[in-house]
N, C-alpha and C positions, 0 to 999 in steps of 0.2 A: 902480715895472716888477717884474712874479713872473712865474716860470714856473713850468709843475706838468707830472708827467707824468703821465699819465693812462690808464687801463684801462678798458674798456667793456666788457662780460658781455650776451649775451644771445643775438637773431635780431639780430645787425648785421652781418651781412655777404650780399653778393646782393641788398642793398633800398636801393640807395645813400646809403650813412649816411656814408660819407666823403666825396659830393660835396657833402653838406647840409652836414656839418660843415664843409668849405673855405668853403661859402659863407657859413654864420651866421659863424663867426671874421673872414672879409673883410668882413664888415659889421658888426665890431665893431674893426675896424684891429688885430686881434691878428695874431699870425706866430706860425709852429711846423710841424707835421709832423702826418699821418694816414696810418695804414695800418693792413692785416688782417695776424694774425696765423695762423701755421697751427692753433693751438689753436682757431678760430672767434672769438676776441677781436679786436675794434678798439682798439689803440695810438696815442696822438699826445701830440705834447710842444705847448703853449699859453705863450704871454710876451704879456705888455701889462699895460694896468692893473686893478690887482685889480678893480673892479667891475663892469669889460666881462668878463674871465676868467668870474668867478662868473655873472653872466646866461649866456655863453655854456654853459659844465657844466650851470646848470641847462635849455636849450633842448635840450641832449643827451637826458635825460632824456625828454622830452614827443615822441619821435617816435612817430610813429601807426603803422597796421598797412601794413605787413608786417612792420617792426622792431619787436624791443620790446626795449627796456632792462631787465635784471635786477639791472645792479649798474653803479655808477661807482667808479672808488676812481682819487685825489689823490695824490700825492704833489709837495712842493714841491722844486724844484733850483733849481740855479745858473742866472742868466739871459746868455745869450749875445748878445753883442755881431754888429750887421752883418748880423742876419738880419730881412730884410725882407716876405716873405710868408710864406701857409700853405700849404703846398702838398701834396700827394699822393705820397707815397711807395710803392715796392715791395720 
């Protein structure tokens, strides 16, 4: 089990990015959260099996127009217990 803090830069707000990220994470049985930041980036934390997390992060870079992912930064962080969903937060 791993957990990452991820920051996504580019045209990622107002294009359904958070909802698609939630769907892709849920499909892979990952937990965590995603939210828009005031600087125009999207921030998320994701937890689960290593291979599923890497597949999820790779899928984020494949967003189509009108979204445009320019950069994804990820940092390993401690896992959380008792988390059972991937949610959109504000």
